[in-house]
GUDRENLO-779108 format. One line per field, with one value per atom (N, C-alpha, C, O): residue number from 1; atom name; x, y, z. Coordinates in steps of 0.2 Angstrom, whole numbers, plus 2048, in hexadecimal, padded with zeros to 3 digits. Atoms other than C-alpha are relative to their C-alpha. Layout:
pos: (NUM, ...) $
site: (CA, ...) $
px: (X, ...) $
py: (Y, ...) $
pz: (Z, ...) $
END
This chain:
pos: (1, 1, 1, 1, 2, 2, 2, 2, 3, 3, 3, 3, 4, 4, 4, 4, 5, 5, 5, 5, 6, 6, 6, 6, 7, 7, 7, 7, 8, 8, 8, 8, 9, 9, 9, 9, 10, 10, 10, 10, 11, 11, 11, 11, 12, 12, 12, 12, 13, 13, 13, 13, 14, 14, 14, 14, 15, 15, 15, 15, 16, 16, 16, 16, 17, 17, 17, 17, 18, 18, 18, 18, 19, 19, 19, 19, 20, 20, 20, 20, 21, 21, 21, 21, 22, 22, 22, 22, 23, 23, 23, 23, 24, 24, 24, 24, 25, 25, 25, 25, 26, 26, 26, 26, 27, 27, 27, 27, 28, 28, 28, 28, 29, 29, 29, 29, 30, 30, 30, 30, 31, 31, 31, 31, 32, 32, 32, 32, 33, 33, 33, 33, 34, 34, 34, 34, 35, 35, 35, 35, 36, 36, 36, 36, 37, 37, 37, 37, 38, 38, 38, 38, 39, 39, 39, 39, 40, 40, 40, 40, 41, 41, 41, 41, 42, 42, 42, 42, 43, 43, 43, 43, 44, 44, 44, 44, 45, 45, 45, 45, 46, 46, 46, 46, 47, 47, 47, 47, 48, 48, 48, 48, 49, 49, 49, 49, 50, 50, 50, 50, 51, 51, 51, 51, 52, 52, 52, 52, 53, 53, 53, 53, 54, 54, 54, 54, 55, 55, 55, 55, 56, 56, 56, 56, 57, 57, 57, 57, 58, 58, 58, 58, 59, 59, 59, 59, 60, 60, 60, 60, 61, 61, 61, 61, 62, 62, 62, 62, 63, 63, 63, 63, 64, 64, 64, 64, 65, 65, 65, 65, 66, 66, 66, 66, 67, 67, 67, 67, 68, 68, 68, 68, 69, 69, 69, 69, 70, 70, 70, 70, 71, 71, 71, 71, 72, 72, 72, 72, 73, 73, 73, 73, 74, 74, 74, 74, 75, 75, 75, 75, 76, 76, 76, 76, 77, 77, 77, 77, 78, 78, 78, 78, 79, 79, 79, 79, 80, 80, 80, 80, 81, 81, 81, 81, 82, 82, 82, 82, 83, 83, 83, 83, 84, 84, 84, 84, 85, 85, 85, 85, 86, 86, 86, 86, 87, 87, 87, 87, 88, 88, 88, 88, 89, 89, 89, 89, 90, 90, 90, 90, 91, 91, 91, 91, 92, 92, 92, 92, 93, 93, 93, 93, 94, 94, 94, 94, 95, 95, 95, 95, 96, 96, 96, 96, 97, 97, 97, 97, 98, 98, 98, 98, 99, 99, 99, 99, 100, 100, 100, 100, 101, 101, 101, 101, 102, 102, 102, 102, 103, 103, 103, 103, 104, 104, 104, 104, 105, 105, 105, 105, 106, 106, 106, 106, 107, 107, 107, 107, 108, 108, 108, 108, 109, 109, 109, 109, 110, 110, 110, 110, 111, 111, 111, 111, 112, 112, 112, 112, 113, 113, 113, 113, 114, 114, 114, 114, 115, 115, 115, 115, 116, 116, 116, 116, 117, 117, 117, 117, 118, 118, 118, 118, 119, 119, 119, 119, 120, 120, 120, 120, 121, 121, 121, 121, 122, 122, 122, 122, 123, 123, 123, 123, 124, 124, 124, 124, 125, 125, 125, 125, 126, 126, 126, 126, 127, 127, 127, 127, 128, 128, 128, 128, 129, 129, 129, 129, 130, 130, 130, 130, 131, 131, 131, 131, 132, 132, 132, 132, 133, 133, 133, 133, 134, 134, 134, 134, 135, 135, 135, 135, 136, 136, 136, 136, 137, 137, 137, 137, 138, 138, 138, 138, 139, 139, 139, 139) $
site: (N, CA, C, O, N, CA, C, O, N, CA, C, O, N, CA, C, O, N, CA, C, O, N, CA, C, O, N, CA, C, O, N, CA, C, O, N, CA, C, O, N, CA, C, O, N, CA, C, O, N, CA, C, O, N, CA, C, O, N, CA, C, O, N, CA, C, O, N, CA, C, O, N, CA, C, O, N, CA, C, O, N, CA, C, O, N, CA, C, O, N, CA, C, O, N, CA, C, O, N, CA, C, O, N, CA, C, O, N, CA, C, O, N, CA, C, O, N, CA, C, O, N, CA, C, O, N, CA, C, O, N, CA, C, O, N, CA, C, O, N, CA, C, O, N, CA, C, O, N, CA, C, O, N, CA, C, O, N, CA, C, O, N, CA, C, O, N, CA, C, O, N, CA, C, O, N, CA, C, O, N, CA, C, O, N, CA, C, O, N, CA, C, O, N, CA, C, O, N, CA, C, O, N, CA, C, O, N, CA, C, O, N, CA, C, O, N, CA, C, O, N, CA, C, O, N, CA, C, O, N, CA, C, O, N, CA, C, O, N, CA, C, O, N, CA, C, O, N, CA, C, O, N, CA, C, O, N, CA, C, O, N, CA, C, O, N, CA, C, O, N, CA, C, O, N, CA, C, O, N, CA, C, O, N, CA, C, O, N, CA, C, O, N, CA, C, O, N, CA, C, O, N, CA, C, O, N, CA, C, O, N, CA, C, O, N, CA, C, O, N, CA, C, O, N, CA, C, O, N, CA, C, O, N, CA, C, O, N, CA, C, O, N, CA, C, O, N, CA, C, O, N, CA, C, O, N, CA, C, O, N, CA, C, O, N, CA, C, O, N, CA, C, O, N, CA, C, O, N, CA, C, O, N, CA, C, O, N, CA, C, O, N, CA, C, O, N, CA, C, O, N, CA, C, O, N, CA, C, O, N, CA, C, O, N, CA, C, O, N, CA, C, O, N, CA, C, O, N, CA, C, O, N, CA, C, O, N, CA, C, O, N, CA, C, O, N, CA, C, O, N, CA, C, O, N, CA, C, O, N, CA, C, O, N, CA, C, O, N, CA, C, O, N, CA, C, O, N, CA, C, O, N, CA, C, O, N, CA, C, O, N, CA, C, O, N, CA, C, O, N, CA, C, O, N, CA, C, O, N, CA, C, O, N, CA, C, O, N, CA, C, O, N, CA, C, O, N, CA, C, O, N, CA, C, O, N, CA, C, O, N, CA, C, O, N, CA, C, O, N, CA, C, O, N, CA, C, O, N, CA, C, O, N, CA, C, O, N, CA, C, O, N, CA, C, O, N, CA, C, O, N, CA, C, O, N, CA, C, O, N, CA, C, O, N, CA, C, O, N, CA, C, O, N, CA, C, O, N, CA, C, O, N, CA, C, O, N, CA, C, O, N, CA, C, O) $
px: (804, 800, 804, 809, 7FB, 808, 7FF, 7F9, 800, 80C, 7FB, 7FA, 804, 802, 804, 801, 7FC, 810, 800, 7FF, 800, 811, 7F9, 7F9, 807, 7FE, 7FF, 7FD, 801, 7FF, 804, 802, 7FC, 80D, 7FD, 7FE, 803, 804, 7F9, 7F6, 806, 7F4, 7FE, 7F9, 801, 7F6, 806, 80C, 7FB, 800, 802, 803, 7FE, 807, 807, 80A, 7F9, 819, 801, 7FE, 7FF, 81F, 807, 80B, 7F9, 82E, 800, 7FB, 7FF, 834, 807, 80C, 7FB, 840, 803, 809, 7FE, 841, 7FD, 800, 804, 835, 802, 804, 7FF, 837, 7FB, 7FA, 805, 82A, 803, 802, 7FD, 834, 7FE, 802, 802, 82A, 7FC, 7F9, 805, 81F, 804, 808, 7FD, 823, 7FA, 7F5, 805, 818, 801, 806, 800, 816, 7F9, 7F8, 806, 805, 802, 808, 7FF, 803, 7FD, 7F8, 802, 802, 7FA, 7FA, 806, 7F0, 7FF, 7FE, 800, 7F0, 804, 806, 7FD, 7F9, 7FB, 7FA, 805, 7ED, 805, 808, 7FC, 7F5, 7FB, 7F7, 803, 7EE, 805, 80A, 7FC, 7F5, 7FD, 7F7, 803, 7F3, 804, 80A, 7FD, 7F6, 7FE, 7F9, 801, 7F8, 802, 801, 7FE, 7FD, 7FA, 7F5, 806, 7F2, 800, 7FC, 800, 7F5, 800, 801, 801, 7F1, 807, 80B, 7FA, 800, 7FF, 7FA, 801, 803, 805, 80B, 7FC, 809, 802, 7FD, 7FE, 812, 802, 806, 7FF, 813, 802, 800, 7FE, 81C, 801, 805, 7FF, 81B, 806, 806, 7FA, 82C, 7FF, 7FE, 800, 82B, 807, 80B, 7FA, 839, 802, 808, 7FF, 837, 800, 802, 801, 833, 7FE, 7FC, 803, 82E, 7FA, 7FB, 806, 81C, 800, 804, 800, 818, 7FE, 7FA, 801, 818, 7F9, 7F7, 807, 806, 800, 803, 801, 801, 7F9, 7F5, 806, 7F4, 800, 803, 801, 7EF, 7FC, 7F7, 803, 7EA, 7FE, 803, 802, 7E0, 803, 805, 7FD, 7E6, 7FC, 7F6, 803, 7E3, 7FB, 7F6, 804, 7DB, 804, 80A, 7FD, 7DF, 7FC, 7F7, 802, 7DD, 802, 808, 7FE, 7DC, 801, 7FD, 7FF, 7E4, 802, 804, 7FE, 7E7, 804, 803, 7FB, 7F5, 7FF, 800, 800, 7F2, 806, 806, 7FA, 802, 7FE, 7F8, 801, 803, 800, 803, 800, 7FF, 806, 80B, 7FA, 80C, 806, 80C, 7FA, 817, 802, 7FE, 7FD, 822, 802, 806, 7FE, 823, 807, 809, 7FA, 833, 7FF, 802, 801, 82E, 7FB, 7F9, 804, 822, 803, 805, 7FC, 82A, 7FA, 7F5, 804, 821, 803, 809, 7FE, 824, 7FB, 7F5, 804, 81C, 804, 809, 7FC, 823, 808, 809, 7F9, 836, 802, 808, 7FF, 835, 7FE, 7F9, 802, 836, 802, 805, 7FF, 835, 7FE, 7FB, 802, 832, 7FF, 802, 801, 82C, 803, 800, 7FD, 836, 7FD, 7FD, 803, 82E, 806, 808, 7FB, 83A, 7FE, 7FA, 802, 839, 7F9, 7F6, 807, 829, 800, 7FE, 7FF, 82B, 7FD, 7FE, 802, 823, 7F8, 7F6, 807, 810, 7FD, 7FE, 803, 805, 7F9, 7F5, 807, 7F6, 802, 807, 800, 7F3, 800, 7FD, 800, 7F6, 800, 801, 800, 7F4, 805, 806, 7FC, 7FF, 7FC, 7F9, 803, 7F9, 805, 809, 7FB, 804, 7FD, 7F8, 803, 801, 806, 80B, 7FB, 80B, 7FD, 7F7, 802, 809, 805, 80B, 7FC, 80F, 7FD, 7F7, 802, 80F, 806, 80B, 7FB, 819, 802, 7FE, 7FE, 824, 7FF, 7FD, 801, 823, 7FE, 801, 804, 818, 805, 804, 7FC, 827, 807, 80B, 7FA, 834, 7FE, 7F8, 801, 836, 800, 800, 7FF, 838, 7F9, 7F4, 806, 82B, 802, 807, 800, 828, 7FC, 7F6, 804, 823, 801, 806, 7FF, 81F, 7FC, 7F8, 803, 81A, 7FE, 801, 801, 812, 7FD, 7FB, 802, 80E, 7FD, 7FF, 803, 804, 7FE, 7FE, 801, 800, 7F9, 7F7, 807, 7ED, 7FD, 7FE, 805, 7E0, 7FA, 7F6) $
py: (7FA, 800, 806, 807, 7FA, 811, 804, 805, 7FC, 81D, 806, 807, 7F9, 82E, 804, 807, 7FC, 837, 7FD, 801, 803, 82B, 801, 803, 7FE, 82D, 807, 808, 7F9, 840, 801, 805, 7FE, 840, 7FD, 800, 803, 834, 804, 802, 7FE, 83E, 806, 808, 7FA, 84D, 805, 803, 7FB, 85D, 803, 809, 7FE, 85E, 7FF, 7F9, 801, 861, 7FE, 802, 801, 859, 7FF, 7FD, 801, 859, 800, 802, 800, 856, 803, 802, 7FC, 862, 804, 803, 7FB, 870, 7FE, 7FA, 801, 870, 806, 80B, 7FB, 87A, 800, 7FB, 7FF, 880, 805, 80B, 7FC, 886, 7FF, 801, 802, 880, 805, 804, 7FB, 88F, 807, 809, 7FA, 8A1, 805, 803, 7FB, 8B1, 807, 809, 7F9, 8C3, 802, 808, 7FE, 8C2, 801, 802, 7FE, 8C6, 7FA, 7F7, 805, 8BA, 803, 808, 7FE, 8BB, 7FE, 802, 803, 8AF, 7FA, 7F7, 806, 8A1, 7FC, 7FE, 804, 893, 7FA, 7F7, 805, 887, 7FB, 7FD, 805, 877, 7FD, 7FA, 803, 872, 7F9, 7F9, 807, 85F, 7FE, 7FD, 803, 858, 7F9, 7F7, 808, 845, 7FD, 7F7, 802, 844, 7FF, 802, 801, 83F, 805, 805, 7FA, 850, 806, 806, 7F9, 862, 803, 802, 7FD, 86B, 807, 808, 7F9, 87D, 801, 800, 7FF, 881, 808, 80C, 7F9, 892, 801, 7FD, 7FF, 899, 807, 80C, 7F9, 8A8, 800, 7FC, 800, 8AD, 805, 80B, 7FC, 8B4, 803, 7FF, 7FC, 8C1, 803, 803, 7FD, 8C9, 806, 807, 7FA, 8D9, 7FF, 803, 801, 8D2, 7F9, 7F5, 806, 8C3, 802, 806, 7FF, 8C4, 7FE, 7F9, 802, 8C2, 7F9, 7F6, 807, 8B0, 800, 804, 802, 8AA, 7F9, 7F5, 806, 89C, 7FD, 801, 803, 88F, 7F9, 7F5, 807, 881, 7FC, 7FE, 805, 871, 7FA, 7F7, 806, 864, 7F9, 7F9, 806, 852, 7FD, 7FD, 803, 849, 804, 801, 7FC, 857, 805, 805, 7FB, 865, 806, 807, 7F9, 877, 804, 804, 7FC, 883, 807, 80A, 7F9, 894, 804, 800, 7FC, 8A2, 806, 809, 7FB, 8AE, 805, 803, 7FB, 8BE, 805, 809, 7FC, 8C7, 807, 808, 7F9, 8DA, 7FF, 7FB, 800, 8DE, 800, 803, 800, 8DB, 7FE, 800, 803, 8D1, 7FA, 7F6, 806, 8C3, 7FB, 7FD, 805, 8B3, 7FD, 7FC, 803, 8AC, 7F9, 7F4, 806, 89E, 800, 806, 801, 898, 7FC, 7F6, 804, 893, 7FE, 801, 803, 888, 7FC, 7F8, 804, 880, 7FC, 7FF, 804, 873, 7FD, 7F9, 802, 870, 802, 808, 7FF, 86F, 7FF, 7FF, 802, 86B, 806, 808, 7FA, 878, 7FD, 7F9, 802, 877, 806, 80B, 7FA, 883, 7FD, 7F8, 801, 883, 806, 80B, 7FA, 88E, 801, 7FC, 7FE, 897, 804, 809, 7FC, 89C, 800, 7FC, 7FF, 8A2, 802, 800, 7FE, 8AB, 807, 80C, 7FA, 8B7, 800, 804, 800, 8B1, 7FE, 7FD, 802, 8AB, 807, 80B, 7F9, 8BA, 800, 804, 7FF, 8B7, 800, 7FD, 800, 8B9, 7F9, 7F5, 807, 8A9, 800, 805, 802, 8A1, 7FB, 7F7, 806, 895, 7FC, 7FE, 804, 886, 7FB, 7F8, 803, 87E, 7FC, 7FE, 805, 86F, 7FE, 7FC, 802, 86B, 7FA, 7FB, 805, 85A, 7FE, 7FE, 802, 856, 7FA, 7F9, 807, 844, 7FD, 7FE, 804, 83A, 7FA, 7F7, 805, 82E, 7F9, 7F4, 807, 820, 802, 806, 7FE, 820, 7FF, 801, 801, 81A, 804, 803, 7FC, 827, 808, 80A, 7F9, 83A, 803, 809, 7FE, 83B, 803, 800, 7FD, 847, 802, 804, 7FE, 84A, 806, 806, 7FA, 85B, 800, 802, 801, 858, 806, 809, 7FB, 865, 7FE, 7F9, 800, 867, 806, 80A, 7F9, 876, 800, 7FB, 800, 87B, 807, 80B, 7F9, 88C, 801, 807, 7FE, 88A, 804, 804, 7FC, 896, 7FC, 7FE) $
pz: (800, 800, 800, 804, 801, 7FB, 806, 809, 7FA, 809, 7FE, 7F8, 802, 80A, 7FC, 7F7, 805, 802, 7F9, 7F5, 806, 7F4, 7FC, 7F6, 803, 7F1, 7FE, 7F9, 801, 7F2, 7F9, 7F5, 806, 7E5, 7FA, 7F4, 806, 7D9, 7FF, 7F9, 801, 7DB, 7FC, 7FB, 804, 7D0, 800, 801, 801, 7CC, 807, 807, 7F9, 7DE, 800, 7FE, 7FF, 7E2, 807, 80B, 7F9, 7F2, 802, 7FE, 7FD, 7FD, 807, 80B, 7F9, 80E, 802, 7FE, 7FE, 817, 7FA, 7F8, 805, 80A, 7F9, 7F5, 806, 7FB, 7FB, 7FE, 805, 7EB, 7FB, 7F8, 806, 7DF, 7FB, 7FC, 804, 7D1, 7F8, 7F4, 807, 7C1, 7FD, 7F8, 803, 7BF, 800, 804, 800, 7BA, 7FF, 7FC, 801, 7BB, 800, 803, 7FF, 7B8, 803, 804, 7FC, 7C1, 807, 809, 7F9, 7D3, 804, 803, 7FB, 7E2, 803, 807, 7FD, 7E8, 808, 80C, 7F9, 7F7, 800, 7FB, 7FF, 7FF, 804, 80A, 7FD, 804, 803, 800, 7FD, 811, 804, 808, 7FD, 817, 806, 804, 7FB, 828, 802, 805, 7FF, 82B, 807, 807, 7FA, 83D, 800, 802, 800, 83C, 806, 807, 7F9, 84E, 804, 802, 7FC, 85C, 806, 80B, 7FC, 865, 7FC, 7F6, 803, 861, 7FF, 804, 801, 85A, 7FD, 7F9, 802, 856, 7FA, 7FA, 806, 844, 800, 802, 800, 841, 7F8, 7F6, 807, 82F, 7FF, 802, 802, 827, 7F9, 7F6, 807, 815, 7FF, 801, 802, 80E, 7F9, 7F5, 807, 800, 7FF, 803, 801, 7F7, 804, 806, 7FC, 801, 807, 80B, 7F9, 812, 802, 7FD, 7FE, 81C, 805, 809, 7FC, 823, 807, 808, 7F9, 835, 801, 7FD, 7FE, 83C, 803, 807, 7FD, 83F, 803, 800, 7FC, 84B, 7FF, 7FF, 801, 848, 804, 802, 7FD, 854, 7FC, 7F9, 804, 84B, 805, 807, 7FB, 855, 7FD, 7F7, 802, 854, 7FA, 7FA, 806, 844, 7FC, 7FA, 804, 83B, 7FC, 7FC, 805, 82E, 801, 803, 800, 82E, 7FA, 7F8, 806, 81F, 803, 806, 7FE, 821, 7F9, 7F5, 806, 814, 802, 808, 7FE, 814, 7FA, 7F4, 805, 80A, 800, 804, 800, 805, 7FD, 7FB, 803, 800, 7F9, 7F6, 808, 7EE, 7FD, 800, 804, 7E1, 804, 802, 7FD, 7EC, 7FD, 7FA, 803, 7E6, 806, 80A, 7FA, 7F1, 7FF, 7F9, 800, 7F6, 803, 800, 7FD, 802, 805, 808, 7FA, 80F, 805, 804, 7FA, 820, 804, 806, 7FB, 82C, 805, 804, 7FA, 83D, 803, 803, 7FB, 848, 805, 804, 7FB, 859, 7FE, 7FD, 802, 856, 7F9, 7F8, 807, 844, 7FB, 7FC, 805, 836, 7F9, 7F8, 807, 823, 7FC, 7FF, 804, 815, 7F9, 7F7, 807, 803, 7FC, 7FE, 804, 7F7, 7F9, 7F6, 807, 7E8, 7FC, 7FE, 804, 7DA, 7F9, 7F7, 807, 7C8, 7FF, 7FA, 800, 7CB, 7FC, 7FE, 804, 7BC, 7F9, 7F5, 807, 7AC, 7FF, 7F9, 802, 7AE, 800, 805, 801, 7A9, 803, 801, 7FD, 7B5, 808, 80A, 7F8, 7C8, 802, 7FE, 7FE, 7D2, 807, 80B, 7F9, 7E3, 801, 7FC, 7FF, 7EB, 805, 80A, 7FC, 7F4, 803, 800, 7FD, 801, 806, 809, 7FB, 80D, 804, 802, 7FB, 81D, 803, 806, 7FD, 824, 806, 806, 7FA, 836, 803, 804, 7FD, 83D, 803, 800, 7FD, 848, 7FB, 7F9, 804, 83E, 803, 7FF, 7FD, 84A, 807, 80B, 7F9, 85A, 806, 80B, 7FB, 864, 800, 803, 800, 85F, 800, 800, 800, 85F, 7F9, 7F8, 807, 84C, 7FE, 7FF, 803, 843, 7F9, 7F7, 807, 831, 7FF, 801, 802, 82A, 7F9, 7F6, 807, 818, 7FD, 800, 804, 80B, 7F9, 7F6, 807, 7FA, 7FE, 802, 802, 7F0, 7F9, 7F5, 806, 7E1, 7FF, 804, 801, 7D8, 7FE, 7FC, 802, 7D4, 805, 80B, 7FC, 7DB, 801, 804) $
END
């Protein structure tokens, strides 16, 4: 049976990465409208996720979102007008990750970014945790 990660990778136009993702296959002259983030907590305890959108000109304020055990929460980040995204940074507990956006200068339409963070204990008897990412540019 395929893992959740393998299923997600096979499921469509989603790019996925663990410990540093990169979405560099699209280019735009359009404007970033919103960043939609799905926070998935696969653990049996509530965890607090922290997110910050990095733009060429600044890094936006870190925002915190508690996510109940074995649930998901959708959040939206609205950047300033005409901003160019560089990366989305996220943490859960002591684990941090980010997805980097590069080459955003040749698509001629406005765009949104969709990013998902998954947090789950790798092994119920260990301290290891996975924070996985995927990203897409559809609105």
